[in-house]
C-alpha positions as CSV (number, residue, x, y, z in Angstrom):
1,M,0.1,0.2,0.4
2,T,1.1,3.2,-0.9
3,T,-0.5,6.1,1.0
4,Y,-0.2,9.9,-0.3
5,G,-0.5,13.0,2.4
6,I,-1.3,16.2,0.9
7,L,-0.7,19.3,3.5
8,I,-3.3,21.1,3.9
9,F,-3.3,25.6,4.5
10,D,-5.5,28.6,4.4
11,D,-5.1,30.2,1.3
12,A,-3.6,27.2,-0.7
13,E,-4.3,27.2,-4.2
14,E,-7.1,24.7,-4.8
15,L,-5.6,22.8,-8.3
16,D,-2.7,22.2,-6.4
17,F,-4.2,19.9,-4.2
18,A,-7.5,19.3,-6.3
19,G,-5.1,18.2,-9.4
20,P,-2.7,15.4,-7.6
21,W,-5.3,14.2,-5.5
22,E,-7.7,13.2,-8.5
23,V,-4.6,10.9,-10.3
24,F,-3.4,10.0,-6.7
25,T,-7.5,8.5,-5.7
26,T,-7.6,7.6,-9.5
27,S,-4.4,5.3,-9.6
28,A,-5.8,3.6,-6.2
29,I,-9.2,2.5,-7.7
30,L,-6.8,1.0,-10.8
31,R,-5.2,-1.1,-8.5
32,G,-7.8,-1.8,-6.2
33,N,-8.1,0.6,-3.7
34,A,-4.8,-0.5,-3.0
35,D,-3.4,2.8,-1.5
36,R,-5.0,5.8,0.5
37,T,-4.7,9.6,0.0
38,V,-5.3,11.7,3.4
39,L,-5.4,15.1,4.0
40,I,-3.8,16.5,6.3
41,T,-4.0,20.3,8.5
42,E,-2.4,21.9,11.8
43,R,-5.6,21.7,13.2
44,P,-8.8,20.6,13.4
45,G,-11.8,21.6,11.1
46,P,-12.2,23.2,6.9
47,V,-9.5,24.9,5.2
48,R,-10.4,27.9,3.2
49,F,-8.4,27.9,0.0
50,S,-7.4,31.0,-2.1
51,K,-9.9,31.2,-4.6
52,G,-12.7,30.1,-1.6
53,L,-13.5,26.7,-1.6
54,R,-13.5,25.3,1.7
55,V,-12.4,21.2,2.5
56,L,-12.0,19.1,5.9
57,P,-8.4,17.5,6.6
58,D,-8.8,13.7,7.4
59,H,-6.4,14.4,10.1
60,T,-4.4,16.5,11.7
61,L,-0.1,16.5,12.3
62,E,-0.5,14.6,14.9
63,D,-3.2,11.7,14.0
64,H,-1.6,10.7,10.3
65,P,-0.7,7.5,9.0
66,P,2.9,7.0,7.9
67,L,3.5,7.9,4.9
68,D,4.9,7.6,1.6
69,V,4.2,10.3,-0.5
70,L,4.6,14.1,1.4
71,L,2.7,16.7,-1.0
72,I,2.7,20.3,-0.3
73,P,0.5,22.7,-2.7
74,G,1.3,26.5,-3.6
75,G,-0.2,29.4,-3.3
76,R,-0.4,32.8,-0.9
77,G,0.0,30.9,2.3
78,A,2.9,28.7,0.8
79,R,4.7,31.7,-0.2
80,Q,4.0,34.4,2.3
81,V,2.5,32.6,5.9
82,E,3.4,28.8,6.2
83,P,7.1,29.4,5.6
84,H,6.9,31.6,9.0
85,N,4.8,29.0,11.5
86,A,7.5,27.2,13.0
87,V,5.1,24.4,13.5
88,I,4.8,23.3,10.1
89,T,7.9,23.8,9.0
90,E,9.3,21.5,11.7
91,W,6.3,19.1,10.7
92,I,7.5,18.8,7.4
93,A,11.3,18.6,7.5
94,A,10.5,15.2,9.9
95,T,7.8,13.3,7.6
96,A,10.2,14.2,4.8
97,A,12.9,12.8,6.7
98,R,10.6,9.8,6.2
99,A,8.8,9.9,3.3
100,A,10.1,7.8,0.4
101,W,9.0,11.1,-1.7
102,V,8.4,14.5,-1.2
103,V,7.0,16.7,-4.0
104,S,5.5,20.5,-4.2
105,V,3.4,22.1,-6.9
106,C,3.4,25.3,-7.6
107,T,4.8,27.7,-4.9
108,G,5.2,24.9,-2.6
109,A,8.1,24.9,-3.4
110,F,8.0,27.7,-1.1
111,L,8.0,25.7,1.9
112,L,10.2,22.9,0.7
113,H,12.5,25.5,0.7
114,A,12.0,27.4,4.4
115,A,11.6,23.9,6.3
116,G,14.9,22.4,4.7
117,P,13.9,19.2,1.7
118,A,14.5,21.6,-1.2
119,R,17.6,23.0,0.0
120,G,20.5,22.2,-2.3
121,R,18.1,20.6,-4.8
122,R,17.2,22.1,-8.2
123,V,13.5,22.6,-8.1
124,A,10.4,24.0,-10.2
125,T,8.0,26.3,-9.2
126,H,5.4,28.8,-10.2
127,W,7.0,31.4,-13.4
128,K,6.0,34.4,-11.5
129,Y,8.2,33.2,-8.5
130,E,10.7,31.8,-9.6
131,E,13.1,34.9,-9.0
132,E,12.3,34.8,-5.5
133,L,12.7,31.7,-4.8
134,Q,15.7,31.8,-6.1
135,A,17.0,34.3,-4.3
136,R,15.9,32.7,-0.9
137,G,19.5,31.1,-1.9
138,D,20.5,27.2,-1.4
139,V,18.6,26.4,-4.5
140,T,18.9,25.8,-8.2
141,V,15.4,27.1,-9.9
142,I,15.0,25.5,-13.8
143,R,13.0,27.2,-16.0
144,D,12.3,24.6,-18.2
145,A,10.7,22.1,-17.4
146,R,7.4,21.4,-15.8
147,Y,8.4,18.9,-13.2
148,V,12.0,18.7,-12.4
149,V,13.3,15.2,-10.0
150,D,15.8,15.8,-7.8
151,G,16.9,12.6,-5.2
152,K,13.3,12.1,-3.7
153,V,12.1,16.0,-4.1
154,L,9.8,16.3,-7.5
155,T,8.8,19.8,-7.8
156,S,6.4,21.4,-10.0
157,Q,5.4,24.4,-11.9
158,G,2.2,25.8,-11.4
159,V,-1.4,24.7,-11.5
160,S,-1.8,21.7,-14.4
161,A,1.7,20.9,-13.9
162,G,1.0,19.0,-10.6
163,I,-0.6,17.1,-12.4
164,D,2.0,16.5,-14.7
165,S,4.4,15.1,-11.5
166,A,1.7,13.7,-10.2
167,L,0.9,11.2,-13.1
168,W,4.8,10.5,-13.5
169,L,5.3,9.4,-9.8
170,V,2.3,7.1,-10.1
171,G,4.1,5.8,-13.0
172,R,7.5,5.8,-11.1
173,L,5.3,3.9,-8.0
174,H,3.6,1.6,-10.8
175,G,4.7,1.4,-13.8
176,R,4.1,3.5,-16.7
177,A,1.2,1.4,-18.6
178,H,-0.3,2.1,-14.8
179,A,0.3,5.8,-15.8
180,R,-1.0,6.0,-19.1
181,A,-4.1,4.5,-17.5
182,V,-4.9,6.7,-14.8
183,R,-4.3,9.7,-17.4
184,R,-6.9,7.6,-19.5
185,E,-9.4,7.2,-17.4
186,I,-9.4,10.9,-16.1
187,H,-9.4,11.5,-19.9
188,Y,-6.0,14.3,-19.2
189,D,-4.2,14.7,-22.3
190,P,-0.3,16.5,-21.0
191,A,2.4,16.7,-23.6
192,P,4.7,15.5,-20.7
193,P,4.6,12.6,-19.9
194,Y,2.2,9.9,-21.0
195,L,1.2,11.8,-24.3
196,A,4.6,12.0,-26.3
197,D,5.1,7.7,-27.0
198,E,1.2,7.6,-28.6
199,P,0.6,9.3,-32.0
200,E,-1.0,12.6,-32.0
201,V,-4.8,12.4,-33.1
202,W,-5.8,15.8,-34.9
């Protein structure tokens, strides 16, 4: 069983969590519900995302199951608020040390940088914030890739690139054929990572 954990917090970007959530949960269904995906937050109660969506978490930082994959979404909260929240950054650092994969979408890379896992790594983030992240130091921002893999750290550019990176990850964990099956099931047609090896239809 693979357990995916997605950290959610106020002013995160909706699709940064919902896109990978769709990939991970669809992957689990196609694998006979062999995996699970849980939403984790600092405190009980609903989280309000950047455009107003309210979501209830499954667990708090204290009571979640062990995670194989930790995913951090982006948004204003990831850039401006949570990097200064020692409770969150210390939890990310400790959880990332135990997880097999550490993933961020969009400006979730700012939180990975603040917590430590992105330090000394090559990373991707949203194009509007590449210079700002690079200026924080001890990180190399890659500007021409929708997602970047450096060791066990997987980071992606904004919003829909999170779906691309999540597809890459389920392909890495469960095979390319499985990732293509997930892509087909959710009717997602990217150029990376799995459409490129299929004929184009116009």
